[in-house]
C-alpha positions as CSV (number, residue, x, y, z in Angstrom):
1,M,-11.6,-12.4,8.5
2,Q,-9.5,-11.3,11.3
3,E,-9.8,-7.6,12.1
4,L,-6.5,-5.9,12.6
5,A,-5.3,-4.7,16.1
6,G,-5.1,-0.8,15.8
7,E,-3.6,-0.5,19.2
8,K,-0.3,-1.9,18.0
9,S,0.8,1.3,16.5
10,H,-1.1,4.2,15.4
11,S,-0.4,7.9,14.9
12,S,-2.3,10.7,13.3
13,V,-1.1,13.8,11.6
14,G,-2.9,17.1,10.5
15,G,-1.9,20.4,9.5
16,G,1.8,19.4,9.9
17,A,1.3,18.7,13.6
18,A,2.1,15.2,15.1
19,N,-0.1,13.5,17.8
20,E,2.2,11.1,19.8
21,A,-0.7,9.7,21.7
22,Q,-1.5,6.0,21.3
23,P,-5.3,5.8,21.1
24,S,-7.4,2.8,22.1
25,R,-8.9,0.5,19.5
26,A,-12.3,2.2,19.9
27,K,-10.8,5.6,19.4
28,L,-8.9,4.5,16.5
29,L,-12.0,3.4,14.7
30,R,-13.8,6.4,15.6
31,M,-11.0,8.4,14.0
32,D,-11.1,6.4,10.8
33,S,-13.5,3.6,10.1
34,F,-11.6,2.4,7.0
35,A,-9.7,-0.4,8.7
36,P,-8.1,-2.9,6.4
37,Q,-8.5,-6.7,7.4
38,V,-6.2,-9.6,6.9
39,D,-7.4,-13.1,6.7
40,E,-6.0,-15.3,9.4
41,Q,-4.6,-17.8,6.9
42,I,-2.1,-15.1,5.7
43,W,-0.7,-14.8,9.1
44,V,-0.4,-18.6,9.3
45,R,1.5,-18.8,5.9
46,F,3.5,-15.5,6.2
47,P,4.0,-15.1,10.0
48,D,6.7,-12.3,9.4
49,Y,4.7,-10.2,7.1
50,R,3.6,-6.8,8.4
51,A,2.1,-3.7,6.5
52,L,1.4,-0.2,7.2
53,S,-2.0,1.4,6.4
54,V,-1.9,4.9,5.7
55,V,-5.1,7.1,5.4
56,I,-5.1,10.6,4.1
57,R,-8.5,12.5,4.4
58,N,-9.4,15.7,2.8
59,Y,-6.6,15.9,0.4
60,E,-6.8,19.1,-1.7
61,P,-3.3,20.0,-2.7
62,E,-2.3,23.5,-2.9
63,R,0.8,22.6,-4.6
64,N,2.4,19.4,-5.7
65,P,3.8,17.0,-3.1
66,E,7.6,17.1,-3.2
67,A,9.1,13.9,-4.2
68,P,12.3,13.3,-2.0
69,S,15.6,12.3,-3.6
70,A,15.3,8.6,-4.3
71,T,18.4,6.9,-2.8
72,P,17.8,3.2,-2.4
73,A,17.6,1.8,1.1
74,T,20.4,-0.5,2.1
75,W,18.1,-3.4,2.5
76,I,16.5,-3.1,-0.7
77,D,18.1,-6.1,-2.6
78,G,17.3,-8.4,0.3
79,H,13.7,-7.2,0.7
80,I,13.1,-7.6,-3.1
81,Q,14.5,-11.3,-2.7
82,A,12.2,-11.9,0.4
83,W,9.2,-10.9,-1.8
84,H,10.3,-13.3,-4.6
85,E,10.3,-16.0,-2.3
86,A,6.8,-15.0,-0.9
87,F,5.5,-14.9,-4.5
88,K,6.7,-18.4,-5.1
89,A,5.2,-19.6,-2.0
90,F,1.7,-19.0,-3.3
91,G,2.5,-20.2,-6.8
92,A,3.5,-16.9,-8.7
93,N,6.5,-16.6,-10.8
94,P,8.4,-13.3,-9.8
95,K,10.4,-13.3,-13.0
96,R,7.1,-12.8,-15.0
97,T,4.9,-11.0,-12.5
98,A,7.3,-9.2,-10.2
99,P,6.5,-7.3,-6.9
100,S,5.7,-3.7,-7.8
101,F,8.7,-2.2,-6.2
102,D,11.2,-4.7,-8.1
103,A,10.2,-3.4,-11.3
104,L,10.4,0.1,-10.1
105,V,13.8,-0.3,-8.7
106,K,15.1,-1.8,-12.0
107,R,13.7,1.1,-13.8
108,Y,15.3,3.6,-11.4
109,R,18.8,1.9,-11.6
110,K,18.5,2.0,-15.5
111,D,17.1,5.3,-16.4
112,G,15.8,7.0,-13.0
113,L,12.2,7.1,-12.0
114,P,9.7,8.2,-14.5
115,A,7.6,11.3,-14.1
116,I,4.0,10.0,-14.1
117,H,2.0,12.4,-11.8
118,P,3.2,14.4,-8.7
119,L,1.4,12.2,-6.3
120,V,2.6,8.9,-7.8
121,D,6.2,10.5,-8.4
122,C,6.2,11.1,-4.6
123,Y,5.3,7.7,-3.2
124,N,7.4,6.0,-6.1
125,A,10.4,7.9,-4.8
126,L,9.6,6.9,-1.2
127,S,9.3,3.3,-2.2
128,V,12.9,3.3,-3.5
129,S,14.1,5.3,-0.5
130,F,12.6,2.9,2.0
131,G,12.8,-0.2,-0.2
132,A,9.4,-1.4,0.0
133,P,6.2,-1.8,-2.0
134,F,3.8,1.1,-1.9
135,G,0.2,1.1,-3.2
136,G,-2.2,4.0,-3.3
137,E,-5.9,3.9,-4.0
138,D,-9.1,5.9,-3.6
139,I,-11.2,5.2,-0.5
140,D,-14.3,6.6,-1.9
141,R,-14.3,4.0,-4.8
142,Y,-14.1,1.2,-2.4
143,A,-17.0,-1.2,-1.8
144,G,-16.5,-2.0,1.9
145,V,-13.0,-2.2,3.3
146,P,-9.8,-3.7,1.8
147,R,-9.3,-7.5,2.7
148,L,-6.1,-9.4,2.3
149,Q,-6.8,-13.0,1.6
150,F,-6.1,-16.1,-0.7
151,A,-8.3,-16.1,-3.9
152,D,-10.7,-18.9,-4.7
153,G,-10.4,-17.9,-8.4
154,T,-13.8,-16.5,-8.9
155,E,-13.3,-13.0,-7.8
156,P,-13.5,-10.3,-10.8
157,F,-10.4,-8.1,-11.4
158,D,-11.0,-5.2,-13.8
159,T,-8.1,-4.3,-15.8
160,S,-7.2,-3.3,-19.4
161,K,-5.7,-5.3,-22.3
162,D,-4.7,-3.8,-25.6
163,G,-6.3,-0.5,-24.5
164,Q,-9.6,-2.1,-23.8
165,P,-11.3,-2.8,-20.5
166,V,-11.4,-6.4,-19.5
167,I,-12.3,-8.6,-16.5
168,E,-10.0,-11.3,-15.3
169,H,-9.8,-13.6,-12.4
170,P,-6.8,-14.4,-10.0
171,E,-5.5,-17.9,-9.8
172,P,-6.9,-20.1,-7.0
173,G,-4.6,-19.7,-4.1
174,E,-3.1,-16.3,-5.2
175,V,-2.8,-13.6,-2.5
176,I,-5.1,-10.7,-3.4
177,W,-6.4,-7.5,-1.9
178,R,-10.1,-7.2,-2.5
179,D,-13.4,-5.4,-1.3
180,D,-16.9,-6.4,-1.7
181,Q,-16.9,-5.8,-5.3
182,G,-14.0,-7.8,-6.5
183,V,-9.9,-7.9,-6.5
184,T,-8.4,-4.5,-6.0
185,C,-4.9,-5.7,-6.3
186,R,-3.5,-9.2,-7.7
187,R,-0.6,-11.2,-6.4
188,W,-0.3,-9.0,-3.2
189,N,1.3,-6.0,-4.7
190,W,1.8,-6.6,-8.3
191,R,-1.0,-5.0,-10.2
192,Q,-3.9,-2.7,-9.0
193,C,-7.3,-2.6,-10.7
194,K,-8.7,0.3,-12.6
195,R,-11.8,0.9,-10.5
196,T,-10.1,2.1,-7.2
197,A,-7.3,4.1,-8.9
198,I,-6.3,7.5,-7.5
199,T,-7.6,10.2,-9.9
200,E,-7.2,14.1,-10.0
201,S,-10.5,14.1,-8.1
202,S,-9.6,11.8,-5.3
203,R,-9.8,13.3,-1.9
204,N,-9.6,10.4,0.6
205,L,-6.6,8.2,-0.1
206,W,-5.5,4.9,1.1
207,F,-2.0,3.6,0.9
208,V,-0.4,0.3,2.0
209,I,3.2,-0.2,2.5
210,D,4.3,-4.0,2.5
211,R,7.1,-5.5,4.7
212,L,9.0,-8.7,5.2
213,P,12.3,-9.1,6.8
214,P,15.0,-7.7,6.5
215,M,13.0,-4.5,6.5
216,R,12.6,-3.4,10.1
217,I,9.3,-2.3,11.7
218,E,10.8,1.1,12.6
219,D,11.6,1.7,8.9
220,L,8.2,0.7,7.8
221,E,6.7,3.2,10.2
222,A,9.3,5.9,9.1
223,A,8.0,5.3,5.5
224,G,4.5,6.0,6.4
225,A,5.5,9.1,8.3
226,A,7.5,10.4,5.5
227,L,4.4,9.8,3.2
228,I,2.1,11.6,5.4
229,Q,4.5,14.5,5.9
230,A,4.8,15.1,2.2
231,L,1.1,15.0,1.5
232,V,-0.1,16.9,4.4
233,A,2.7,19.8,3.4
234,A,1.1,19.9,0.0
235,S,-2.5,19.9,1.4
236,P,-2.5,21.6,4.7
237,R,-6.1,20.8,5.5
238,A,-5.5,17.2,5.0
239,V,-5.3,14.6,7.9
240,G,-3.2,11.6,7.9
241,S,-3.2,8.5,10.1
242,M,-1.2,5.2,10.0
243,Q,-1.7,1.9,11.6
244,I,0.4,-1.2,11.5
245,L,-1.3,-4.5,10.3
246,A,-0.4,-7.3,12.4
247,P,-1.8,-10.4,13.8
């Protein structure tokens, strides 16, 4: 695995105050050891891919996070198409298993965003507003750190079928997020597992925001800043940090 370069872009926010300093790699890892990794072969196959890792520590909301008005980003349709092409490149059919924000945008355009849970509603609205896939998970349920890689097909993925828990396996060559215990998200950003899902008791949260062109890096960073701002406003003692994942 290739460890990610934290010095590329990092910021930290706590209690509503922004820290503009650009800390060194060592300082970044001291600030938060939850550092996602991306396999070198992902960068080789998808050199334009970038992501933003957002960590929220000590999340104890005093009120519900405010979901911003969801107005689709101007690049959203082009970004959806770029993700369709990425899915096809590793053998997935985006018409059957679409990128997460594709289905969300379709639902928004038809009926508006569904009300699921205040935290989920918040980052769903941001996903539409910034035209990018957002995923959220519970850090404390992780075994090790997240790793983005190609699957060999043996990795376990806990999900449900017909209301019952089941273990599935990804297709060989499929892009997956995983930890030491198994797959945490299949087909890059299609479906998350049950084990690491955010619950009412979750206090340490990890979000990943995925990006391909035509979305700009500046807009990716703005998406993370908006997420941190919303969650810290709801939980003033929380601390948020973000890191660009790049080769």
